[in-house]
C-alpha positions, 0 to 999 in steps of 0.5 A: 698905839691907837685903833679904831673900833667903829667909824660911826661910833657916836661915843668913843672912836679910839682907845689908847693902850698906853697912856690910859684913856680908857680904863676896864671900868670905862668900858664897862659903863660906856659899852655895856652900860654896867657900874660894876663887876659881876664876882670874878670878872675883874679878877679874871680880866686882871689877870688877862691884862697882866699876860696871865693864863686864866681859868673862869668857872662861872655860871650860865649868865654870870657874864664869862663873855665880858671877861675876854670882850673887855680884855680884847678892847684894851690890849693890841692885837685880836682875841680869837675866841673858840665857840662850839656852835655858830649860835653863840658867834652870831648873837655875840658878834650881832650885840658887840657891833650894836654898841660899836665894836668890831667883830666877826665870825668864821664858820660854815655859814659864810660863803667863799667870797665872805670868808675873803673878805672877813680874812682881808679886813682882819689883815686890815685891822678891822676886828678886835674879836674874831670867833671860830669853831674849833674845826676851823683851827687847823684848816690851811687858810684859817692857820695862814691868816691867824699865823700873820695876824697878832693875836693877844688872846686865845679865849676858850668858850665851854671849855669842858668839851675838851675832857672826854670825861665831861658830859659834853665831850667834843674831839674837835676842841683837842685841836686847840693845842694843835693850833697853838702850837702852830702860832709864831707865839703863843697868847694868853690863854683864858678857858671858860665853863659854867659846869665843870666838877673838879676832875673836868677842871684839871683836864681843862688845864692839863690839855690846854697846857694852861700855865699856872692859870689864875683860877676863879670859881664864883660858884654855881648858884643861879639866885634868879632862877626858881627850880621845881619837879613835877610829875604830871599825869598828862605831860602835854596838857600840864605843858600847855597849862604852863605856857598860857599861864606865862603869856608872851614870856619866851621859853624852851622846851626840851626833849630827849628825842627827836620824835618827842620834839617833834610831837609836843611841837605839832601839838603846840601849833595846834593849840595856837601857841607860836613854837619853833623847833631844833633837833639834828634830824632837820635840814641845816636851812630849817634849823637856822630859819626856826632859831632865828624866829626864836631869836627875833621873838617871832616865835615864843617857844622853842621845843629842842633837843639838847642840839639846841642851845650851848652858846645861846645868847638869847637873854630874855627866856623866861622859862625852860621846861624839861619834858623828859629827864637829861642824862646828867646834873651838869646837862640840866643845869646848863640847859635850865641855866638858858633861862634868865640870862640877863638876870631877870627872874625866870623859872626851871621846871622839869616833868619826871616820869619813870620812863625817862630814866629807861629812855636816858639808859637807852641813850646812854648805851646805844649813843654814837661810839667815839672811834678816838676811844679805845673799848676799855676807855669807852667802857669807862665813859659809859660807867661814868655816864650811868653814874651821872644819870643816877645823880640826875634821877636822885635830883628828880626824886628828892624831897630836899631842897633842889637848889641845894642839891645841884650845889652839892653836886658841883661841890658848893656850900649852901644854906639848908633851904633856898626857899626858891625851889618847889620843894621849899615852897611846896606843902608836903604831908607826912603819910603813914605808909608802914604797912605799905613798906611791910609789903614791899619788904616781905615782897623782895625777901619772899621773891629772893626766897622763891628764886633764889636771887633778887630781882629788879624794881619793875618785877617786884612793882608787877607782883605786888600790883597782881600783874598778869604777865608772861615773865611772872607767870613763867617764874611762879612769882603769881603764886608768892604770897605777896602777890597782888598785895597792892593791886589798887595802888597805881604802878607810879604810887608803888615806885614812889614808895620804894624810891622813898625806902631806898633813900631812906636805908630800908631797901637798896640797890645792887650796883653790879645787877640793878637788882632790888635788896634789903637795905640796913634799916629793913630790920626795924620795919619787918622785925621791931615794929617801926613805924614809917612816915613818908612826906608827900607833896600837895600838888600845886598845879592843875592837872588837865582833864580832872574834875577837881582842879587844883590852882596853879601855884605861881612863885610870888617871887617871881611876879614882876613889881613893875607897871604893866602898862609902862613895860608895855610901852618900853617893849613897843619901843624895844620892837621897833628899833629891833625891826628897824635894825633887824637884830633880836629884841635882847640886842636892843635892851634885855628884859632886866634893863627894861624892868630897871628902866620901869622902876627908875623912870629916868626924866633926863639923859644923864638919868637914863645912863644910870639904867643897868645895861645902858651904855653911853653908845645906847643912850645915844641912839635909843635914849631919846624915844625911851625917855619920851615912852616913859614921859607919856605913860607918867602923863597919862598915869597922872590924869584924873579917871 
């Protein structure tokens, strides 16, 4: 049995299912331009081709999409991909069509006539892969078409959304099991996610009804990403400096609220930085236009809430900055992981301030309530959200390896130091804080003696700094002996020391009342003369407005090792083709492909095919132009000065 992929496909029009004309390795090379599978991909593909359900836990950028796209091209019938956001459908369908694979999406952006056309072409066997939103699954028209089609594989992307105990529960995902029950025969089911703890994985298997799934957990590490946490005094000024230092690299700025998005977006525009914005308060058409401007690289910076990003397939994002701290490690890693999807080196930076914690707690406590949950279940979800928030705060405050902290959270072993995060590469100085520790511990004790109960961190900081607030006067805390002992220390500085004392066991937090209490090591300082030293980071970036500025340290591991002029020529060719075809730049070639091209400098079509990301289809379409650009650069470089 044969089917036609695309009438004008220049290299391969037909795949034979039974006599082995094409293998998974042939498709990997010919259509996607890669010589070898990434970890976990081949095992998941083999499981599907063997008729077995699978569960793939793979990091963002780990190649999850190929784990259902390649089986789709090797099996009879169609593959239905359940995708959470329109953006992923649009991007992946565009990329598949670019290499000659029949694909379509079904979502709310289609007109009635367009939808009819897609339904008709499904019946004609024009598509191998169909993307659909979970909300569409039980609609009468869609269900009727799918019941009449032969579905060989149902792939569930962002599968963690099916678990109400996960960080991004979507009730619409529960329609998947209802949809499966309504099909004439059950297809193989494949579930994929990048961020899932063990309990969420169990939920995915149970709710989807996966049958003895072949499970692959490739790990959560993204070696091409660097991580850093900064505590700038002026976030906006620091952000401007950061973006300018990265030139025309594409990046995302995540903010916690719509108001923050609008404020940062307007500031970047005032400063001449080509920026887009995205949040749920905008009209659908405006969001779509802004997303297109970013996707097509007409604007290099996207400022957004977490409403933007899940499923975004833009591969050439060079950096992600979190202007505010997210509510969980899962959310942070998923959002930061949108950088470097093509394997290129990229930076993930988080700007932290104590106010971020307050904002996050407010968003958790006042978030939209799920009507499907009982009050008891809602309380459990809120408690789980607060626990995830505490873990996120720990990431922002730790002085240990940041990558290690993330991998610990997901239960993955790792080296003690990664050598590629700010805590591993920045310089720290050990500062004696014994006196400050004694002041803080004494203040906690004396406030407790004065009131008969412990109080929270903010009140202790106010007492130590001699704050003249109504609350402090009302409680008489301006009369305790430790009032004003640290009046010359900034509030953030006092909080930093308190955080350190908590981490080291000198102080503790009462979980029920969120009050500051003595820890098991408090007596060492108060009664036994112990000395306390705290590692203090030597800031490696400029603080805007400071008289004595410190030069920003750009990680050496993230500097380019290819000729700048050659990369400019290759990017010019890429842009020309993208504009001619009306597609984003990364659909032509990713940044990683261009960098590999610049390193190899192929001279023939055969050599061009050795470039990572170059398959037969793209070699036929673009090879001549890129080979000529490389040749012209080499000739110019060889000319005597």
